[in-house]
SETOR-324115 format. One line per field, with one value per atom (N, C-alpha, C): residue number from 0; residue in three letters; atom name; x, y, z. Coordinates in nm, 4 decimals, padded with zeros to 6 digits. Example, Ala and Ser with C-alpha at 12.3 -4.5 7.8 and 13.67 -1.06 7.14 Angstrom:
BEGIN
loke	(0;0;0;1;1;1)
vokol	(ALA;ALA;ALA;SER;SER;SER)
lovo	(N;CA;C;N;CA;C)
X	(01.3190;01.2300;01.3200;01.2850;01.3670;01.2900)
Y	(-00.5690;-00.4500;-00.3300;-00.2250;-00.1060;00.0030)
Z	(00.7800;00.7800;00.7800;00.7080;00.7140;00.7870)
//
This chain:
BEGIN
loke	(0;0;0;1;1;1;2;2;2;3;3;3;4;4;4;5;5;5;6;6;6;7;7;7;8;8;8;9;9;9;10;10;10;11;11;11;12;12;12;13;13;13;14;14;14;15;15;15;16;16;16;17;17;17;18;18;18;19;19;19;20;20;20;21;21;21;22;22;22;23;23;23;24;24;24;25;25;25;26;26;26;27;27;27;28;28;28;29;29;29;30;30;30;31;31;31;32;32;32;33;33;33;34;34;34;35;35;35;36;36;36;37;37;37;38;38;38;39;39;39;40;40;40;41;41;41;42;42;42;43;43;43;44;44;44;45;45;45;46;46;46;47;47;47;48;48;48;49;49;49;50;50;50;51;51;51;52;52;52;53;53;53;54;54;54;55;55;55;56;56;56;57;57;57;58;58;58;59;59;59;60;60;60;61;61;61;62;62;62;63;63;63;64;64;64;65;65;65;66;66;66;67;67;67;68;68;68;69;69;69;70;70;70;71;71;71;72;72;72;73;73;73;74;74;74;75;75;75;76;76;76;77;77;77;78;78;78;79;79;79;80;80;80;81;81;81;82;82;82;83;83;83;84;84;84;85;85;85;86;86;86;87;87;87;88;88;88;89;89;89;90;90;90;91;91;91;92;92;92;93;93;93;94;94;94;95;95;95;96;96;96;97;97;97;98;98;98;99;99;99;100;100;100;101;101;101)
vokol	(MET;MET;MET;PRO;PRO;PRO;LEU;LEU;LEU;ASP;ASP;ASP;PRO;PRO;PRO;ALA;ALA;ALA;PRO;PRO;PRO;GLU;GLU;GLU;ALA;ALA;ALA;VAL;VAL;VAL;ALA;ALA;ALA;TYR;TYR;TYR;LEU;LEU;LEU;ARG;ARG;ARG;ASP;ASP;ASP;ARG;ARG;ARG;LEU;LEU;LEU;ALA;ALA;ALA;HIS;HIS;HIS;PRO;PRO;PRO;VAL;VAL;VAL;THR;THR;THR;VAL;VAL;VAL;THR;THR;THR;GLU;GLU;GLU;LEU;LEU;LEU;ALA;ALA;ALA;GLY;GLY;GLY;ALA;ALA;ALA;VAL;VAL;VAL;ARG;ARG;ARG;LEU;LEU;LEU;SER;SER;SER;PRO;PRO;PRO;TYR;TYR;TYR;HIS;HIS;HIS;PHE;PHE;PHE;VAL;VAL;VAL;ARG;ARG;ARG;VAL;VAL;VAL;PHE;PHE;PHE;LYS;LYS;LYS;ARG;ARG;ARG;ALA;ALA;ALA;THR;THR;THR;GLY;GLY;GLY;HIS;HIS;HIS;THR;THR;THR;PRO;PRO;PRO;HIS;HIS;HIS;ARG;ARG;ARG;TYR;TYR;TYR;LEU;LEU;LEU;VAL;VAL;VAL;LEU;LEU;LEU;LEU;LEU;LEU;ARG;ARG;ARG;ILE;ILE;ILE;ALA;ALA;ALA;GLU;GLU;GLU;ALA;ALA;ALA;LYS;LYS;LYS;ARG;ARG;ARG;LEU;LEU;LEU;LEU;LEU;LEU;GLU;GLU;GLU;ASP;ASP;ASP;GLY;GLY;GLY;ALA;ALA;ALA;THR;THR;THR;VAL;VAL;VAL;THR;THR;THR;ARG;ARG;ARG;THR;THR;THR;ALA;ALA;ALA;GLN;GLN;GLN;GLN;GLN;GLN;CYS;CYS;CYS;GLY;GLY;GLY;PHE;PHE;PHE;TYR;TYR;TYR;SER;SER;SER;ALA;ALA;ALA;ALA;ALA;ALA;HIS;HIS;HIS;LEU;LEU;LEU;SER;SER;SER;ALA;ALA;ALA;VAL;VAL;VAL;PHE;PHE;PHE;LEU;LEU;LEU;ARG;ARG;ARG;GLU;GLU;GLU;THR;THR;THR;GLY;GLY;GLY;VAL;VAL;VAL;ARG;ARG;ARG;PRO;PRO;PRO;SER;SER;SER;ARG;ARG;ARG;TRP;TRP;TRP;ALA;ALA;ALA)
lovo	(N;CA;C;N;CA;C;N;CA;C;N;CA;C;N;CA;C;N;CA;C;N;CA;C;N;CA;C;N;CA;C;N;CA;C;N;CA;C;N;CA;C;N;CA;C;N;CA;C;N;CA;C;N;CA;C;N;CA;C;N;CA;C;N;CA;C;N;CA;C;N;CA;C;N;CA;C;N;CA;C;N;CA;C;N;CA;C;N;CA;C;N;CA;C;N;CA;C;N;CA;C;N;CA;C;N;CA;C;N;CA;C;N;CA;C;N;CA;C;N;CA;C;N;CA;C;N;CA;C;N;CA;C;N;CA;C;N;CA;C;N;CA;C;N;CA;C;N;CA;C;N;CA;C;N;CA;C;N;CA;C;N;CA;C;N;CA;C;N;CA;C;N;CA;C;N;CA;C;N;CA;C;N;CA;C;N;CA;C;N;CA;C;N;CA;C;N;CA;C;N;CA;C;N;CA;C;N;CA;C;N;CA;C;N;CA;C;N;CA;C;N;CA;C;N;CA;C;N;CA;C;N;CA;C;N;CA;C;N;CA;C;N;CA;C;N;CA;C;N;CA;C;N;CA;C;N;CA;C;N;CA;C;N;CA;C;N;CA;C;N;CA;C;N;CA;C;N;CA;C;N;CA;C;N;CA;C;N;CA;C;N;CA;C;N;CA;C;N;CA;C;N;CA;C;N;CA;C;N;CA;C;N;CA;C;N;CA;C;N;CA;C;N;CA;C;N;CA;C;N;CA;C;N;CA;C;N;CA;C;N;CA;C;N;CA;C;N;CA;C;N;CA;C;N;CA;C)
X	(00.0853;00.0000;00.0889;00.0622;00.1434;00.1205;00.2246;00.2106;00.1131;00.1199;00.0285;-00.0477;-00.1723;-00.2483;-00.3011;-00.2848;-00.3423;-00.2898;-00.1587;-00.1138;-00.1738;-00.1829;-00.2414;-00.3908;-00.4584;-00.6012;-00.6256;-00.5432;-00.5570;-00.5356;-00.4372;-00.4134;-00.5354;-00.5940;-00.7135;-00.8274;-00.8465;-00.9513;-00.9254;-00.8032;-00.7694;-00.7980;-00.7666;-00.7884;-00.9366;-01.0214;-01.1644;-01.2488;-01.1931;-01.2583;-01.3981;-01.4187;-01.5478;-01.6489;-01.6100;-01.6970;-01.7301;-01.8453;-01.8761;-01.7768;-01.7337;-01.6410;-01.6966;-01.7105;-01.7598;-01.6418;-01.6682;-01.5650;-01.5218;-01.6159;-01.5831;-01.4875;-01.5148;-01.4280;-01.2890;-01.2861;-01.1594;-01.0785;-01.1446;-01.0773;-01.0227;-01.1000;-01.0543;-00.9309;-00.9231;-00.8077;-00.6781;-00.6894;-00.5698;-00.5660;-00.6531;-00.6531;-00.6766;-00.7754;-00.8150;-00.9658;-01.0139;-01.1584;-01.2071;-01.3320;-01.3823;-01.3705;-01.4022;-01.3987;-01.2558;-01.1645;-01.0250;-00.9696;-01.0050;-00.9575;-00.9983;-01.1241;-01.1711;-01.0900;-01.0644;-00.9858;-00.8430;-00.7808;-00.6423;-00.6342;-00.7282;-00.7284;-00.7458;-00.8398;-00.8638;-00.7428;-00.6789;-00.5593;-00.4476;-00.4351;-00.3271;-00.3540;-00.4811;-00.5120;-00.5825;-00.6420;-00.7198;-00.8640;-00.9012;-01.0366;-01.0889;-01.2209;-01.2805;-01.2593;-01.2702;-01.2552;-01.3542;-01.4785;-01.5776;-01.5392;-01.5012;-01.4627;-01.3410;-01.2457;-01.1254;-01.1615;-01.2534;-01.2976;-01.3653;-01.4467;-01.5109;-01.4043;-01.3045;-01.1976;-01.1199;-01.0929;-01.0262;-01.1116;-01.2405;-01.3305;-01.3402;-01.3455;-01.3527;-01.2222;-01.1091;-00.9802;-00.9741;-01.0194;-01.0210;-01.1213;-01.2361;-01.3359;-01.2786;-01.2076;-01.1449;-01.0497;-00.9676;-00.8701;-00.9405;-01.0434;-01.1156;-01.1850;-01.2473;-01.3157;-01.2161;-01.1011;-00.9977;-00.9468;-00.9521;-00.9097;-01.0208;-01.1361;-01.2440;-01.3528;-01.3527;-01.4572;-01.5911;-01.6987;-01.8312;-01.8623;-01.9603;-02.0016;-02.0557;-02.1313;-02.1874;-02.0765;-01.9822;-01.8704;-01.7862;-01.7633;-01.6867;-01.7560;-01.8871;-01.9640;-01.9472;-01.9560;-01.9419;-01.8028;-01.7004;-01.5628;-01.5211;-01.5902;-01.5518;-01.6419;-01.7343;-01.8141;-01.9354;-01.9813;-02.1041;-02.2228;-02.3384;-02.4554;-02.5089;-02.4904;-02.5416;-02.4678;-02.4926;-02.4349;-02.4888;-02.6148;-02.6741;-02.6059;-02.5757;-02.5064;-02.3677;-02.2945;-02.1635;-02.1773;-02.2743;-02.2928;-02.3158;-02.3997;-02.4295;-02.3059;-02.2333;-02.1141;-02.0042;-01.9856;-01.8826;-01.9089;-02.0331;-02.0699;-02.0434;-02.0803;-02.0573;-01.9079;-01.8269;-01.6837;-01.6024;-01.6420;-01.5596;-01.6234;-01.7546;-01.8241;-01.8678;-01.8351;-01.8794;-01.9353;-02.0178;-02.0715;-01.9648;-01.9691;-01.8687;-01.8713;-01.9874;-01.9968;-01.9216;-01.8959;-01.8233;-01.6741;-01.6342;-01.4975;-01.3943;-01.4158;-01.3162;-01.3157)
Y	(-00.1188;00.0000;00.1237;00.2196;00.3406;00.4232;00.4941;00.5800;00.6930;00.7492;00.8565;00.8094;00.7665;00.7147;00.8240;00.9501;01.0583;01.0616;01.0516;01.0560;00.9437;00.8254;00.7127;00.7363;00.7900;00.8185;00.9296;01.0322;01.1422;01.0892;01.0039;00.9439;00.8621;00.7891;00.7104;00.8020;00.9141;01.0092;01.0682;01.1064;01.1640;01.0651;00.9387;00.8361;00.8109;00.8430;00.8149;00.9422;01.0512;01.1817;01.1841;01.1131;01.1165;01.0185;00.9421;00.8375;00.8637;00.8156;00.8264;00.7425;00.7962;00.7252;00.7353;00.6210;00.6220;00.6231;00.6657;00.6635;00.5199;00.4284;00.2876;00.2363;00.2687;00.2285;00.2906;00.4186;00.4904;00.4363;00.4128;00.3577;00.2184;00.1388;00.0059;00.0099;00.1109;00.1244;00.1498;00.2100;00.2371;00.1492;00.0474;-00.0544;00.0003;00.0881;00.1402;00.1282;00.1313;00.1360;00.2736;00.2844;00.4138;00.5240;00.4912;00.5932;00.6411;00.5481;00.5856;00.6612;00.6146;00.6801;00.8268;00.8566;00.9965;01.0833;01.0341;01.1117;01.1351;01.0290;01.0394;01.1302;01.1137;01.1937;01.3425;01.3721;01.5123;01.5724;01.4956;01.5439;01.5735;01.4888;01.5026;01.6121;01.6300;01.7237;01.8513;01.8470;01.9612;01.9592;01.8539;01.8432;01.7009;01.6890;01.5556;01.5004;01.3694;01.3138;01.3732;01.3919;01.4492;01.5909;01.6718;01.8105;01.8124;01.7263;01.7201;01.6795;01.5845;01.5420;01.6572;01.7338;01.8503;01.9483;01.9739;02.0659;02.0134;01.8835;01.8243;01.8390;01.8132;01.8224;01.9656;02.0614;02.2016;02.2434;02.2020;02.2345;02.1771;02.0531;01.9913;02.0616;02.1000;02.1722;02.3050;02.3753;02.5014;02.4771;02.3732;02.3419;02.3098;02.2260;02.1878;02.3071;02.3899;02.5082;02.6039;02.6196;02.7065;02.6517;02.5194;02.4555;02.4530;02.5107;02.5234;02.4179;02.3320;02.2296;02.2947;02.2319;02.2825;02.2519;02.3205;02.2963;02.1541;02.1078;01.9726;01.8675;01.8813;01.7853;01.7907;01.9107;01.9264;01.8573;01.8737;01.8083;01.6570;01.6012;01.4566;01.4096;01.4802;01.4390;01.4582;01.5458;01.5752;01.5101;01.4254;01.3492;01.4200;01.5253;01.5920;01.5258;01.5266;01.4590;01.5244;01.6559;01.7294;01.8627;01.9328;02.0666;02.1605;02.1426;02.2259;02.2006;02.0748;02.0413;02.1040;02.0899;02.1547;02.3044;02.3643;02.5092;02.5545;02.4830;02.5203;02.5083;02.3971;02.3761;02.4741;02.4939;02.5846;02.7273;02.7705;02.9039;02.9171;02.8171;02.8202;02.8270;02.7537;02.7460;02.8626;02.9165;03.0193;03.1576;03.1635;03.2912;03.3288;03.2442;03.2688;03.1395;03.1537;03.0366;02.9798;02.8488;02.7886;02.8453;02.8866;02.9442;03.0773;03.1406;03.2688;03.2499;03.1292;03.1046;03.1269;03.0656;03.0758;03.2150)
Z	(00.0000;00.0000;00.0000;-00.0905;-00.0923;00.0339;00.0773;00.1947;00.1678;00.0489;00.0099;-00.1134;-00.0952;-00.2093;-00.3010;-00.2639;-00.3434;-00.4866;-00.5123;-00.6520;-00.7373;-00.6807;-00.7532;-00.7769;-00.6769;-00.6896;-00.7913;-00.7914;-00.8878;-01.0296;-01.0488;-01.1807;-01.2239;-01.1298;-01.1584;-01.2027;-01.1321;-01.1687;-01.3069;-01.3347;-01.4658;-01.5788;-01.5562;-01.6584;-01.6845;-01.5892;-01.6010;-01.5933;-01.6395;-01.6296;-01.6900;-01.7989;-01.8678;-01.8101;-01.7093;-01.6555;-01.5092;-01.4647;-01.3223;-01.2402;-01.1288;-01.0402;-00.8984;-00.8333;-00.6956;-00.5985;-00.4778;-00.3744;-00.3478;-00.3488;-00.3259;-00.4336;-00.5576;-00.6693;-00.6547;-00.6245;-00.6099;-00.4922;-00.3811;-00.2635;-00.2936;-00.3662;-00.4038;-00.4920;-00.5771;-00.6674;-00.5904;-00.4726;-00.3915;-00.2662;-00.2643;-00.1602;-00.0185;-00.0054;00.1255;00.1397;00.2636;00.2844;00.2392;00.1953;00.1493;00.2554;00.3800;00.4847;00.5122;00.5210;00.5443;00.4229;00.3047;00.1835;00.1789;00.2074;00.2023;00.2983;00.4178;00.5152;00.4652;00.4144;00.3671;00.2437;00.1520;00.0296;00.0620;00.1504;00.1864;00.2572;00.3416;00.4099;00.3084;00.2068;00.1076;00.0050;-00.0338;-00.1430;-00.0971;00.0203;00.0670;00.0193;-00.0547;-00.1102;-00.0931;-00.0898;-00.0942;-00.2350;-00.2519;-00.3864;-00.4871;-00.4457;-00.5373;-00.5791;-00.4828;-00.5136;-00.6059;-00.5787;-00.6615;-00.8042;-00.8187;-00.9511;-01.0250;-00.9567;-01.0190;-01.0673;-00.9849;-01.0245;-01.1453;-01.1493;-01.2656;-01.3909;-01.3772;-01.4923;-01.5435;-01.4542;-01.4964;-01.5645;-01.5122;-01.5750;-01.7166;-01.7331;-01.8663;-01.9573;-01.9034;-01.9825;-02.0324;-01.9478;-01.9897;-02.1064;-02.0938;-02.1993;-02.3307;-02.3241;-02.4445;-02.5090;-02.4274;-02.4801;-02.5442;-02.4835;-02.5408;-02.6738;-02.6887;-02.8137;-02.9189;-02.8855;-02.9831;-02.9771;-02.8771;-02.8647;-02.8323;-02.8762;-02.8424;-02.6966;-02.6426;-02.5044;-02.4900;-02.5872;-02.5816;-02.5828;-02.6729;-02.6807;-02.5539;-02.5021;-02.3789;-02.2628;-02.2544;-02.1475;-02.1553;-02.2746;-02.2925;-02.2529;-02.2933;-02.2682;-02.1229;-02.0517;-01.9136;-01.8093;-01.8534;-01.7583;-01.7025;-01.7682;-01.7247;-01.7932;-01.7276;-01.7807;-01.9071;-01.9175;-02.0324;-02.0423;-02.1503;-02.1663;-02.0577;-02.0204;-01.9157;-01.7812;-01.7532;-01.6285;-01.6275;-01.7382;-01.7486;-01.7288;-01.7951;-01.7863;-01.6423;-01.5697;-01.4311;-01.3420;-01.3556;-01.2725;-01.3126;-01.4414;-01.4914;-01.4421;-01.4501;-01.4022;-01.2533;-01.1760;-01.0313;-00.9990;-01.0737;-01.0448;-01.0998;-01.2146;-01.2802;-01.2837;-01.2671;-01.2753;-01.4155;-01.5139;-01.6522;-01.7109;-01.8135;-01.8824;-01.9750;-01.9980;-02.0864;-02.2274;-02.2742;-02.4088;-02.4198;-02.3076;-02.3055;-02.2740;-02.2355;-02.1893;-02.2988;-02.4126;-02.5209;-02.5772)
//
């Protein structure tokens, strides 16, 4: 078991950015119980796994939008349920709509 499972967990999240990931699945990937994993992950990153995943998805969405991807395609590639879901989360996190980002 790694001393700090956060790097392995972050890599796991990055590899599955477009797919739903549960805490149980993520904890299993780093061989910890879900409850212990959440505590260790938050201590290492400063965020819960869910919050960290949202931040990763928004960072990737920004990159894709800057590269000219549509909001719909960006939502699909970043694991959002729809363009509307991406728009709501993106607005909450950045203060602007994804259509205005690029």
